[in-house]
mmCIF file of the N, C-alpha and C atoms, coordinates in Angstrom:
data_MODEL
# 
_entry.id   MODEL 
# 
loop_
_atom_site.group_PDB 
_atom_site.id 
_atom_site.type_symbol 
_atom_site.label_atom_id 
_atom_site.label_alt_id 
_atom_site.label_comp_id 
_atom_site.label_asym_id 
_atom_site.label_entity_id 
_atom_site.label_seq_id 
_atom_site.pdbx_PDB_ins_code 
_atom_site.Cartn_x 
_atom_site.Cartn_y 
_atom_site.Cartn_z 
_atom_site.occupancy 
_atom_site.B_iso_or_equiv 
_atom_site.pdbx_formal_charge 
_atom_site.auth_seq_id 
_atom_site.auth_comp_id 
_atom_site.auth_asym_id 
_atom_site.auth_atom_id 
_atom_site.pdbx_PDB_model_num 
ATOM 1   N N  . MET A 1 1  ? -82.431 37.822  -63.266 1.00 0.00 ? 1  MET A N  1 
ATOM 2   C CA . MET A 1 1  ? -81.174 38.460  -62.861 1.00 0.00 ? 1  MET A CA 1 
ATOM 3   C C  . MET A 1 1  ? -80.161 38.440  -64.170 1.00 0.00 ? 1  MET A C  1 
ATOM 4   N N  . SER A 1 2  ? -79.894 39.634  -64.626 1.00 0.00 ? 2  SER A N  1 
ATOM 5   C CA . SER A 1 2  ? -79.133 39.741  -65.782 1.00 0.00 ? 2  SER A CA 1 
ATOM 6   C C  . SER A 1 2  ? -77.876 40.580  -65.441 1.00 0.00 ? 2  SER A C  1 
ATOM 7   N N  . ILE A 1 3  ? -76.880 40.468  -66.390 1.00 0.00 ? 3  ILE A N  1 
ATOM 8   C CA . ILE A 1 3  ? -75.637 41.235  -66.148 1.00 0.00 ? 3  ILE A CA 1 
ATOM 9   C C  . ILE A 1 3  ? -75.824 42.542  -66.939 1.00 0.00 ? 3  ILE A C  1 
ATOM 10  N N  . GLY A 1 4  ? -75.663 43.633  -66.234 1.00 0.00 ? 4  GLY A N  1 
ATOM 11  C CA . GLY A 1 4  ? -75.757 44.952  -66.905 1.00 0.00 ? 4  GLY A CA 1 
ATOM 12  C C  . GLY A 1 4  ? -74.412 45.492  -67.293 1.00 0.00 ? 4  GLY A C  1 
ATOM 13  N N  . ILE A 1 5  ? -74.441 46.728  -67.779 1.00 0.00 ? 5  ILE A N  1 
ATOM 14  C CA . ILE A 1 5  ? -73.202 47.397  -68.231 1.00 0.00 ? 5  ILE A CA 1 
ATOM 15  C C  . ILE A 1 5  ? -72.164 47.613  -67.041 1.00 0.00 ? 5  ILE A C  1 
ATOM 16  N N  . PRO A 1 6  ? -72.620 47.958  -65.874 1.00 0.00 ? 6  PRO A N  1 
ATOM 17  C CA . PRO A 1 6  ? -71.679 48.187  -64.799 1.00 0.00 ? 6  PRO A CA 1 
ATOM 18  C C  . PRO A 1 6  ? -70.897 46.859  -64.440 1.00 0.00 ? 6  PRO A C  1 
ATOM 19  N N  . GLU A 1 7  ? -71.668 45.778  -64.417 1.00 0.00 ? 7  GLU A N  1 
ATOM 20  C CA . GLU A 1 7  ? -71.060 44.474  -64.054 1.00 0.00 ? 7  GLU A CA 1 
ATOM 21  C C  . GLU A 1 7  ? -70.038 44.059  -65.118 1.00 0.00 ? 7  GLU A C  1 
ATOM 22  N N  . ILE A 1 8  ? -70.370 44.303  -66.483 1.00 0.00 ? 8  ILE A N  1 
ATOM 23  C CA . ILE A 1 8  ? -69.517 43.951  -67.550 1.00 0.00 ? 8  ILE A CA 1 
ATOM 24  C C  . ILE A 1 8  ? -68.193 44.797  -67.378 1.00 0.00 ? 8  ILE A C  1 
ATOM 25  N N  . ALA A 1 9  ? -68.415 46.024  -67.165 1.00 0.00 ? 9  ALA A N  1 
ATOM 26  C CA . ALA A 1 9  ? -67.186 47.001  -67.047 1.00 0.00 ? 9  ALA A CA 1 
ATOM 27  C C  . ALA A 1 9  ? -66.329 46.525  -65.899 1.00 0.00 ? 9  ALA A C  1 
ATOM 28  N N  . LEU A 1 10 ? -66.914 46.171  -64.807 1.00 0.00 ? 10 LEU A N  1 
ATOM 29  C CA . LEU A 1 10 ? -66.171 45.669  -63.568 1.00 0.00 ? 10 LEU A CA 1 
ATOM 30  C C  . LEU A 1 10 ? -65.373 44.335  -64.007 1.00 0.00 ? 10 LEU A C  1 
ATOM 31  N N  . ILE A 1 11 ? -66.051 43.438  -64.632 1.00 0.00 ? 11 ILE A N  1 
ATOM 32  C CA . ILE A 1 11 ? -65.381 42.184  -65.105 1.00 0.00 ? 11 ILE A CA 1 
ATOM 33  C C  . ILE A 1 11 ? -64.207 42.522  -66.018 1.00 0.00 ? 11 ILE A C  1 
ATOM 34  N N  . LEU A 1 12 ? -64.410 43.422  -66.952 1.00 0.00 ? 12 LEU A N  1 
ATOM 35  C CA . LEU A 1 12 ? -63.296 43.730  -67.905 1.00 0.00 ? 12 LEU A CA 1 
ATOM 36  C C  . LEU A 1 12 ? -62.062 44.421  -67.165 1.00 0.00 ? 12 LEU A C  1 
ATOM 37  N N  . ILE A 1 13 ? -62.417 45.257  -66.187 1.00 0.00 ? 13 ILE A N  1 
ATOM 38  C CA . ILE A 1 13 ? -61.339 45.949  -65.357 1.00 0.00 ? 13 ILE A CA 1 
ATOM 39  C C  . ILE A 1 13 ? -60.520 44.950  -64.605 1.00 0.00 ? 13 ILE A C  1 
ATOM 40  N N  . VAL A 1 14 ? -61.289 44.015  -64.036 1.00 0.00 ? 14 VAL A N  1 
ATOM 41  C CA . VAL A 1 14 ? -60.605 42.946  -63.306 1.00 0.00 ? 14 VAL A CA 1 
ATOM 42  C C  . VAL A 1 14 ? -59.672 42.064  -64.193 1.00 0.00 ? 14 VAL A C  1 
ATOM 43  N N  . ILE A 1 15 ? -60.230 41.699  -65.355 1.00 0.00 ? 15 ILE A N  1 
ATOM 44  C CA . ILE A 1 15 ? -59.387 40.882  -66.366 1.00 0.00 ? 15 ILE A CA 1 
ATOM 45  C C  . ILE A 1 15 ? -58.216 41.715  -66.774 1.00 0.00 ? 15 ILE A C  1 
ATOM 46  N N  . LEU A 1 16 ? -58.356 43.004  -67.032 1.00 0.00 ? 16 LEU A N  1 
ATOM 47  C CA . LEU A 1 16 ? -57.210 43.874  -67.413 1.00 0.00 ? 16 LEU A CA 1 
ATOM 48  C C  . LEU A 1 16 ? -56.165 43.937  -66.380 1.00 0.00 ? 16 LEU A C  1 
ATOM 49  N N  . LEU A 1 17 ? -56.584 43.982  -65.029 1.00 0.00 ? 17 LEU A N  1 
ATOM 50  C CA . LEU A 1 17 ? -55.682 44.032  -63.946 1.00 0.00 ? 17 LEU A CA 1 
ATOM 51  C C  . LEU A 1 17 ? -54.910 42.753  -63.774 1.00 0.00 ? 17 LEU A C  1 
ATOM 52  N N  . LEU A 1 18 ? -55.681 41.612  -64.020 1.00 0.00 ? 18 LEU A N  1 
ATOM 53  C CA . LEU A 1 18 ? -55.093 40.277  -63.673 1.00 0.00 ? 18 LEU A CA 1 
ATOM 54  C C  . LEU A 1 18 ? -54.110 39.882  -64.822 1.00 0.00 ? 18 LEU A C  1 
ATOM 55  N N  . PHE A 1 19 ? -54.451 40.145  -65.969 1.00 0.00 ? 19 PHE A N  1 
ATOM 56  C CA . PHE A 1 19 ? -53.558 39.654  -67.168 1.00 0.00 ? 19 PHE A CA 1 
ATOM 57  C C  . PHE A 1 19 ? -52.731 40.649  -67.796 1.00 0.00 ? 19 PHE A C  1 
ATOM 58  N N  . GLY A 1 20 ? -53.138 41.960  -67.709 1.00 0.00 ? 20 GLY A N  1 
ATOM 59  C CA . GLY A 1 20 ? -52.330 42.954  -68.299 1.00 0.00 ? 20 GLY A CA 1 
ATOM 60  C C  . GLY A 1 20 ? -52.776 43.218  -69.798 1.00 0.00 ? 20 GLY A C  1 
ATOM 61  N N  . GLY A 1 21 ? -52.354 44.383  -70.364 1.00 0.00 ? 21 GLY A N  1 
ATOM 62  C CA . GLY A 1 21 ? -52.721 44.696  -71.698 1.00 0.00 ? 21 GLY A CA 1 
ATOM 63  C C  . GLY A 1 21 ? -52.114 43.820  -72.843 1.00 0.00 ? 21 GLY A C  1 
ATOM 64  N N  . LYS A 1 22 ? -50.903 43.344  -72.574 1.00 0.00 ? 22 LYS A N  1 
ATOM 65  C CA . LYS A 1 22 ? -50.255 42.435  -73.591 1.00 0.00 ? 22 LYS A CA 1 
ATOM 66  C C  . LYS A 1 22 ? -50.823 41.128  -73.570 1.00 0.00 ? 22 LYS A C  1 
ATOM 67  N N  . ARG A 1 23 ? -51.258 40.614  -72.545 1.00 0.00 ? 23 ARG A N  1 
ATOM 68  C CA . ARG A 1 23 ? -51.629 39.270  -72.504 1.00 0.00 ? 23 ARG A CA 1 
ATOM 69  C C  . ARG A 1 23 ? -53.024 38.945  -72.983 1.00 0.00 ? 23 ARG A C  1 
ATOM 70  N N  . ILE A 1 24 ? -53.894 39.996  -73.005 1.00 0.00 ? 24 ILE A N  1 
ATOM 71  C CA . ILE A 1 24 ? -55.339 39.889  -73.333 1.00 0.00 ? 24 ILE A CA 1 
ATOM 72  C C  . ILE A 1 24 ? -55.463 39.472  -74.876 1.00 0.00 ? 24 ILE A C  1 
ATOM 73  N N  . PRO A 1 25 ? -54.690 40.080  -75.814 1.00 0.00 ? 25 PRO A N  1 
ATOM 74  C CA . PRO A 1 25 ? -54.860 39.604  -77.165 1.00 0.00 ? 25 PRO A CA 1 
ATOM 75  C C  . PRO A 1 25 ? -54.357 38.111  -77.362 1.00 0.00 ? 25 PRO A C  1 
ATOM 76  N N  . GLU A 1 26 ? -53.401 37.756  -76.697 1.00 0.00 ? 26 GLU A N  1 
ATOM 77  C CA . GLU A 1 26 ? -52.970 36.285  -76.706 1.00 0.00 ? 26 GLU A CA 1 
ATOM 78  C C  . GLU A 1 26 ? -54.036 35.406  -76.200 1.00 0.00 ? 26 GLU A C  1 
ATOM 79  N N  . LEU A 1 27 ? -54.717 35.809  -75.132 1.00 0.00 ? 27 LEU A N  1 
ATOM 80  C CA . LEU A 1 27 ? -55.798 34.886  -74.594 1.00 0.00 ? 27 LEU A CA 1 
ATOM 81  C C  . LEU A 1 27 ? -56.895 34.920  -75.537 1.00 0.00 ? 27 LEU A C  1 
ATOM 82  N N  . ALA A 1 28 ? -57.251 36.077  -76.173 1.00 0.00 ? 28 ALA A N  1 
ATOM 83  C CA . ALA A 1 28 ? -58.342 36.045  -77.063 1.00 0.00 ? 28 ALA A CA 1 
ATOM 84  C C  . ALA A 1 28 ? -58.116 35.200  -78.323 1.00 0.00 ? 28 ALA A C  1 
ATOM 85  N N  . LYS A 1 29 ? -56.804 35.279  -78.768 1.00 0.00 ? 29 LYS A N  1 
ATOM 86  C CA . LYS A 1 29 ? -56.385 34.396  -79.979 1.00 0.00 ? 29 LYS A CA 1 
ATOM 87  C C  . LYS A 1 29 ? -56.536 32.897  -79.602 1.00 0.00 ? 29 LYS A C  1 
ATOM 88  N N  . ALA A 1 30 ? -56.017 32.571  -78.387 1.00 0.00 ? 30 ALA A N  1 
ATOM 89  C CA . ALA A 1 30 ? -56.107 31.246  -77.929 1.00 0.00 ? 30 ALA A CA 1 
ATOM 90  C C  . ALA A 1 30 ? -57.560 30.756  -77.821 1.00 0.00 ? 30 ALA A C  1 
ATOM 91  N N  . PHE A 1 31 ? -58.387 31.648  -77.301 1.00 0.00 ? 31 PHE A N  1 
ATOM 92  C CA . PHE A 1 31 ? -59.841 31.320  -77.175 1.00 0.00 ? 31 PHE A CA 1 
ATOM 93  C C  . PHE A 1 31 ? -60.476 31.127  -78.569 1.00 0.00 ? 31 PHE A C  1 
ATOM 94  N N  . GLY A 1 32 ? -60.111 31.898  -79.402 1.00 0.00 ? 32 GLY A N  1 
ATOM 95  C CA . GLY A 1 32 ? -60.695 31.738  -80.824 1.00 0.00 ? 32 GLY A CA 1 
ATOM 96  C C  . GLY A 1 32 ? -60.263 30.487  -81.436 1.00 0.00 ? 32 GLY A C  1 
ATOM 97  N N  . ARG A 1 33 ? -58.973 30.127  -81.312 1.00 0.00 ? 33 ARG A N  1 
ATOM 98  C CA . ARG A 1 33 ? -58.488 28.906  -81.809 1.00 0.00 ? 33 ARG A CA 1 
ATOM 99  C C  . ARG A 1 33 ? -59.201 27.707  -81.216 1.00 0.00 ? 33 ARG A C  1 
ATOM 100 N N  . ALA A 1 34 ? -59.384 27.784  -79.919 1.00 0.00 ? 34 ALA A N  1 
ATOM 101 C CA . ALA A 1 34 ? -60.052 26.593  -79.186 1.00 0.00 ? 34 ALA A CA 1 
ATOM 102 C C  . ALA A 1 34 ? -61.521 26.516  -79.632 1.00 0.00 ? 34 ALA A C  1 
ATOM 103 N N  . SER A 1 35 ? -62.150 27.688  -79.820 1.00 0.00 ? 35 SER A N  1 
ATOM 104 C CA . SER A 1 35 ? -63.509 27.630  -80.307 1.00 0.00 ? 35 SER A CA 1 
ATOM 105 C C  . SER A 1 35 ? -63.646 27.003  -81.745 1.00 0.00 ? 35 SER A C  1 
ATOM 106 N N  . TYR A 1 36 ? -62.656 27.383  -82.638 1.00 0.00 ? 36 TYR A N  1 
ATOM 107 C CA . TYR A 1 36 ? -62.628 26.834  -83.956 1.00 0.00 ? 36 TYR A CA 1 
ATOM 108 C C  . TYR A 1 36 ? -62.447 25.368  -83.922 1.00 0.00 ? 36 TYR A C  1 
ATOM 109 N N  . GLU A 1 37 ? -61.477 24.858  -83.120 1.00 0.00 ? 37 GLU A N  1 
ATOM 110 C CA . GLU A 1 37 ? -61.204 23.354  -82.932 1.00 0.00 ? 37 GLU A CA 1 
ATOM 111 C C  . GLU A 1 37 ? -62.560 22.646  -82.375 1.00 0.00 ? 37 GLU A C  1 
ATOM 112 N N  . TYR A 1 38 ? -63.108 23.336  -81.465 1.00 0.00 ? 38 TYR A N  1 
ATOM 113 C CA . TYR A 1 38 ? -64.327 22.663  -80.898 1.00 0.00 ? 38 TYR A CA 1 
ATOM 114 C C  . TYR A 1 38 ? -65.409 22.513  -81.941 1.00 0.00 ? 38 TYR A C  1 
ATOM 115 N N  . LYS A 1 39 ? -65.636 23.531  -82.686 1.00 0.00 ? 39 LYS A N  1 
ATOM 116 C CA . LYS A 1 39 ? -66.658 23.445  -83.799 1.00 0.00 ? 39 LYS A CA 1 
ATOM 117 C C  . LYS A 1 39 ? -66.278 22.456  -84.826 1.00 0.00 ? 39 LYS A C  1 
ATOM 118 N N  . LYS A 1 40 ? -65.068 22.365  -85.143 1.00 0.00 ? 40 LYS A N  1 
ATOM 119 C CA . LYS A 1 40 ? -64.531 21.433  -86.239 1.00 0.00 ? 40 LYS A CA 1 
ATOM 120 C C  . LYS A 1 40 ? -64.733 20.013  -85.671 1.00 0.00 ? 40 LYS A C  1 
ATOM 121 N N  . ALA A 1 41 ? -64.391 19.651  -84.427 1.00 0.00 ? 41 ALA A N  1 
ATOM 122 C CA . ALA A 1 41 ? -64.514 18.383  -83.845 1.00 0.00 ? 41 ALA A CA 1 
ATOM 123 C C  . ALA A 1 41 ? -65.977 18.056  -83.748 1.00 0.00 ? 41 ALA A C  1 
ATOM 124 N N  . LYS A 1 42 ? -66.810 18.988  -83.434 1.00 0.00 ? 42 LYS A N  1 
ATOM 125 C CA . LYS A 1 42 ? -68.248 18.730  -83.335 1.00 0.00 ? 42 LYS A CA 1 
ATOM 126 C C  . LYS A 1 42 ? -68.836 18.337  -84.691 1.00 0.00 ? 42 LYS A C  1 
ATOM 127 N N  . GLU A 1 43 ? -68.409 18.946  -85.756 1.00 0.00 ? 43 GLU A N  1 
ATOM 128 C CA . GLU A 1 43 ? -68.909 18.630  -87.051 1.00 0.00 ? 43 GLU A CA 1 
ATOM 129 C C  . GLU A 1 43 ? -68.416 17.252  -87.443 1.00 0.00 ? 43 GLU A C  1 
ATOM 130 N N  . VAL A 1 44 ? -67.150 16.929  -87.222 1.00 0.00 ? 44 VAL A N  1 
ATOM 131 C CA . VAL A 1 44 ? -66.667 15.559  -87.524 1.00 0.00 ? 44 VAL A CA 1 
ATOM 132 C C  . VAL A 1 44 ? -67.471 14.480  -86.744 1.00 0.00 ? 44 VAL A C  1 
ATOM 133 N N  . ILE A 1 45 ? -67.740 14.754  -85.508 1.00 0.00 ? 45 ILE A N  1 
ATOM 134 C CA . ILE A 1 45 ? -68.532 13.777  -84.775 1.00 0.00 ? 45 ILE A CA 1 
ATOM 135 C C  . ILE A 1 45 ? -69.948 13.623  -85.274 1.00 0.00 ? 45 ILE A C  1 
ATOM 136 N N  . LYS A 1 46 ? -70.552 14.776  -85.671 1.00 0.00 ? 46 LYS A N  1 
ATOM 137 C CA . LYS A 1 46 ? -71.850 14.737  -86.263 1.00 0.00 ? 46 LYS A CA 1 
ATOM 138 C C  . LYS A 1 46 ? -71.848 13.914  -87.577 1.00 0.00 ? 46 LYS A C  1 
ATOM 139 N N  . LYS A 1 47 ? -70.891 14.076  -88.328 1.00 0.00 ? 47 LYS A N  1 
ATOM 140 C CA . LYS A 1 47 ? -70.688 13.388  -89.681 1.00 0.00 ? 47 LYS A CA 1 
ATOM 141 C C  . LYS A 1 47 ? -70.530 11.939  -89.459 1.00 0.00 ? 47 LYS A C  1 
ATOM 142 N N  . GLU A 1 48 ? -69.727 11.500  -88.433 1.00 0.00 ? 48 GLU A N  1 
ATOM 143 C CA . GLU A 1 48 ? -69.510 10.137  -88.222 1.00 0.00 ? 48 GLU A CA 1 
ATOM 144 C C  . GLU A 1 48 ? -70.795 9.489   -87.647 1.00 0.00 ? 48 GLU A C  1 
ATOM 145 N N  . ALA A 1 49 ? -71.480 10.189  -86.785 1.00 0.00 ? 49 ALA A N  1 
ATOM 146 C CA . ALA A 1 49 ? -72.679 9.670   -86.196 1.00 0.00 ? 49 ALA A CA 1 
ATOM 147 C C  . ALA A 1 49 ? -73.788 9.418   -87.320 1.00 0.00 ? 49 ALA A C  1 
ATOM 148 N N  . GLN A 1 50 ? -73.861 10.437  -88.218 1.00 0.00 ? 50 GLN A N  1 
ATOM 149 C CA . GLN A 1 50 ? -74.801 10.235  -89.304 1.00 0.00 ? 50 GLN A CA 1 
ATOM 150 C C  . GLN A 1 50 ? -74.451 9.048   -90.191 1.00 0.00 ? 50 GLN A C  1 
ATOM 151 N N  . GLU A 1 51 ? -73.215 8.912   -90.521 1.00 0.00 ? 51 GLU A N  1 
ATOM 152 C CA . GLU A 1 51 ? -72.814 7.792   -91.298 1.00 0.00 ? 51 GLU A CA 1 
ATOM 153 C C  . GLU A 1 51 ? -73.106 6.447   -90.528 1.00 0.00 ? 51 GLU A C  1 
ATOM 154 N N  . LEU A 1 52 ? -72.889 6.372   -89.347 1.00 0.00 ? 52 LEU A N  1 
ATOM 155 C CA . LEU A 1 52 ? -73.203 5.159   -88.526 1.00 0.00 ? 52 LEU A CA 1 
ATOM 156 C C  . LEU A 1 52 ? -74.667 4.943   -88.585 1.00 0.00 ? 52 LEU A C  1 
ATOM 157 N N  . LYS A 1 53 ? -75.454 6.015   -88.387 1.00 0.00 ? 53 LYS A N  1 
ATOM 158 C CA . LYS A 1 53 ? -76.884 5.856   -88.416 1.00 0.00 ? 53 LYS A CA 1 
ATOM 159 C C  . LYS A 1 53 ? -77.395 5.274   -89.758 1.00 0.00 ? 53 LYS A C  1 
ATOM 160 N N  . ASP A 1 54 ? -76.832 5.924   -90.875 1.00 0.00 ? 54 ASP A N  1 
ATOM 161 C CA . ASP A 1 54 ? -77.167 5.513   -92.221 1.00 0.00 ? 54 ASP A CA 1 
ATOM 162 C C  . ASP A 1 54 ? -76.815 3.983   -92.454 1.00 0.00 ? 54 ASP A C  1 
ATOM 163 N N  . GLU A 1 55 ? -75.702 3.616   -91.944 1.00 0.00 ? 55 GLU A N  1 
ATOM 164 C CA . GLU A 1 55 ? -75.247 2.227   -92.089 1.00 0.00 ? 55 GLU A CA 1 
ATOM 165 C C  . GLU A 1 55 ? -76.235 1.286   -91.340 1.00 0.00 ? 55 GLU A C  1 
ATOM 166 N N  . ILE A 1 56 ? -76.592 1.667   -90.111 1.00 0.00 ? 56 ILE A N  1 
ATOM 167 C CA . ILE A 1 56 ? -77.495 0.933   -89.346 1.00 0.00 ? 56 ILE A CA 1 
ATOM 168 C C  . ILE A 1 56 ? -78.789 0.712   -90.006 1.00 0.00 ? 56 ILE A C  1 
ATOM 169 N N  . ASP A 1 57 ? -79.363 1.895   -90.518 1.00 0.00 ? 57 ASP A N  1 
ATOM 170 C CA . ASP A 1 57 ? -80.625 1.887   -91.262 1.00 0.00 ? 57 ASP A CA 1 
ATOM 171 C C  . ASP A 1 57 ? -80.552 1.017   -92.454 1.00 0.00 ? 57 ASP A C  1 
ATOM 172 N N  . ALA A 1 58 ? -79.469 1.051   -93.225 1.00 0.00 ? 58 ALA A N  1 
ATOM 173 C CA . ALA A 1 58 ? -79.320 0.143   -94.425 1.00 0.00 ? 58 ALA A CA 1 
ATOM 174 C C  . ALA A 1 58 ? -79.273 -1.261  -93.930 1.00 0.00 ? 58 ALA A C  1 
ATOM 175 N N  . THR A 1 59 ? -78.664 -1.618  -92.918 1.00 0.00 ? 59 THR A N  1 
ATOM 176 C CA . THR A 1 59 ? -78.597 -3.010  -92.419 1.00 0.00 ? 59 THR A CA 1 
ATOM 177 C C  . THR A 1 59 ? -79.995 -3.453  -92.058 1.00 0.00 ? 59 THR A C  1 
ATOM 178 N N  . ILE A 1 60 ? -80.665 -2.573  -91.351 1.00 0.00 ? 60 ILE A N  1 
ATOM 179 C CA . ILE A 1 60 ? -82.088 -2.977  -90.910 1.00 0.00 ? 60 ILE A CA 1 
ATOM 180 C C  . ILE A 1 60 ? -83.020 -3.175  -92.160 1.00 0.00 ? 60 ILE A C  1 
ATOM 181 N N  . GLU A 1 61 ? -82.900 -2.306  -93.116 1.00 0.00 ? 61 GLU A N  1 
ATOM 182 C CA . GLU A 1 61 ? -83.750 -2.454  -94.288 1.00 0.00 ? 61 GLU A CA 1 
ATOM 183 C C  . GLU A 1 61 ? -83.411 -3.683  -95.139 1.00 0.00 ? 61 GLU A C  1 
ATOM 184 N N  . LYS A 1 62 ? -82.096 -3.945  -95.226 1.00 0.00 ? 62 LYS A N  1 
ATOM 185 C CA . LYS A 1 62 ? -81.703 -5.122  -96.052 1.00 0.00 ? 62 LYS A CA 1 
ATOM 186 C C  . LYS A 1 62 ? -80.785 -5.991  -95.203 1.00 0.00 ? 62 LYS A C  1 
ATOM 187 N N  . PRO A 1 63 ? -81.362 -6.838  -94.299 1.00 0.00 ? 63 PRO A N  1 
ATOM 188 C CA . PRO A 1 63 ? -80.480 -7.621  -93.481 1.00 0.00 ? 63 PRO A CA 1 
ATOM 189 C C  . PRO A 1 63 ? -79.847 -8.655  -94.361 1.00 0.00 ? 63 PRO A C  1 
ATOM 190 N N  . GLN A 1 64 ? -78.639 -9.075  -93.887 1.00 0.00 ? 64 GLN A N  1 
ATOM 191 C CA . GLN A 1 64 ? -77.900 -10.042 -94.642 1.00 0.00 ? 64 GLN A CA 1 
ATOM 192 C C  . GLN A 1 64 ? -78.496 -11.434 -94.238 1.00 0.00 ? 64 GLN A C  1 
ATOM 193 N N  . GLU A 1 65 ? -78.589 -12.278 -95.163 1.00 0.00 ? 65 GLU A N  1 
ATOM 194 C CA . GLU A 1 65 ? -79.214 -13.642 -94.817 1.00 0.00 ? 65 GLU A CA 1 
ATOM 195 C C  . GLU A 1 65 ? -77.957 -14.549 -94.443 1.00 0.00 ? 65 GLU A C  1 
ATOM 196 N N  . TYR A 1 66 ? -78.187 -14.979 -93.158 1.00 0.00 ? 66 TYR A N  1 
ATOM 197 C CA . TYR A 1 66 ? -77.153 -15.940 -92.643 1.00 0.00 ? 66 TYR A CA 1 
ATOM 198 C C  . TYR A 1 66 ? -77.639 -17.244 -92.682 1.00 0.00 ? 66 TYR A C  1 
ATOM 199 N N  . GLN A 1 67 ? -76.889 -18.202 -93.226 1.00 0.00 ? 67 GLN A N  1 
ATOM 200 C CA . GLN A 1 67 ? -77.302 -19.587 -93.408 1.00 0.00 ? 67 GLN A CA 1 
ATOM 201 C C  . GLN A 1 67 ? -76.635 -20.352 -92.307 1.00 0.00 ? 67 GLN A C  1 
ATOM 202 N N  . ILE A 1 68 ? -77.401 -21.108 -91.540 1.00 0.00 ? 68 ILE A N  1 
ATOM 203 C CA . ILE A 1 68 ? -76.866 -21.871 -90.478 1.00 0.00 ? 68 ILE A CA 1 
ATOM 204 C C  . ILE A 1 68 ? -76.750 -23.348 -91.041 1.00 0.00 ? 68 ILE A C  1 
ATOM 205 N N  . LYS A 1 69 ? -75.579 -23.779 -91.046 1.00 0.00 ? 69 LYS A N  1 
ATOM 206 C CA . LYS A 1 69 ? -75.336 -25.113 -91.633 1.00 0.00 ? 69 LYS A CA 1 
ATOM 207 C C  . LYS A 1 69 ? -75.271 -26.163 -90.458 1.00 0.00 ? 69 LYS A C  1 
ATOM 208 N N  . ASP A 1 70 ? -76.194 -27.039 -90.408 1.00 0.00 ? 70 ASP A N  1 
ATOM 209 C CA . ASP A 1 70 ? -76.201 -28.052 -89.408 1.00 0.00 ? 70 ASP A CA 1 
ATOM 210 C C  . ASP A 1 70 ? -75.551 -29.365 -89.895 1.00 0.00 ? 70 ASP A C  1 
ATOM 211 N N  . ASN A 1 71 ? -74.208 -29.445 -89.748 1.00 0.00 ? 71 ASN A N  1 
ATOM 212 C CA . ASN A 1 71 ? -73.500 -30.698 -90.090 1.00 0.00 ? 71 ASN A CA 1 
ATOM 213 C C  . ASN A 1 71 ? -73.539 -31.741 -89.013 1.00 0.00 ? 71 ASN A C  1 
ATOM 214 N N  . ALA A 1 72 ? -73.884 -31.429 -87.825 1.00 0.00 ? 72 ALA A N  1 
ATOM 215 C CA . ALA A 1 72 ? -73.931 -32.343 -86.753 1.00 0.00 ? 72 ALA A CA 1 
ATOM 216 C C  . ALA A 1 72 ? -75.134 -33.223 -86.806 1.00 0.00 ? 72 ALA A C  1 
ATOM 217 N N  . LYS A 1 73 ? -74.933 -34.569 -86.592 1.00 0.00 ? 73 LYS A N  1 
ATOM 218 C CA . LYS A 1 73 ? -75.971 -35.499 -86.570 1.00 0.00 ? 73 LYS A CA 1 
ATOM 219 C C  . LYS A 1 73 ? -76.500 -35.585 -85.192 1.00 0.00 ? 73 LYS A C  1 
ATOM 220 N N  . GLU A 1 74 ? -77.814 -35.977 -85.246 1.00 0.00 ? 74 GLU A N  1 
ATOM 221 C CA . GLU A 1 74 ? -78.441 -36.082 -83.905 1.00 0.00 ? 74 GLU A CA 1 
ATOM 222 C C  . GLU A 1 74 ? -77.859 -37.387 -83.235 1.00 0.00 ? 74 GLU A C  1 
ATOM 223 N N  . PRO A 1 75 ? -77.538 -37.341 -81.966 1.00 0.00 ? 75 PRO A N  1 
ATOM 224 C CA . PRO A 1 75 ? -77.004 -38.440 -81.274 1.00 0.00 ? 75 PRO A CA 1 
ATOM 225 C C  . PRO A 1 75 ? -78.049 -39.596 -81.208 1.00 0.00 ? 75 PRO A C  1 
ATOM 226 N N  . GLU A 1 76 ? -77.548 -40.763 -81.445 1.00 0.00 ? 76 GLU A N  1 
ATOM 227 C CA . GLU A 1 76 ? -78.385 -42.026 -81.341 1.00 0.00 ? 76 GLU A CA 1 
ATOM 228 C C  . GLU A 1 76 ? -78.563 -42.407 -79.854 1.00 0.00 ? 76 GLU A C  1 
ATOM 229 N N  . VAL A 1 77 ? -79.810 -42.654 -79.566 1.00 0.00 ? 77 VAL A N  1 
ATOM 230 C CA . VAL A 1 77 ? -80.093 -43.061 -78.150 1.00 0.00 ? 77 VAL A CA 1 
ATOM 231 C C  . VAL A 1 77 ? -80.457 -44.540 -78.098 1.00 0.00 ? 77 VAL A C  1 
# 
């Protein structure tokens, strides 16, 4: 089931009737801005996820050595 030319034309006519000719460019501009912001945010999240993955991989490859200091004496029984 696909949308053909008559269906697209009908949708465009309904949009034109609902929003009017002056409002459609404003909506298109807002949609374009929102699309740009979405792509920008997606790239930032990808970059942060990659940095976190790299940091985790580096930690796994070269774990820090933790020294446990046992200053407590064993209790005398």
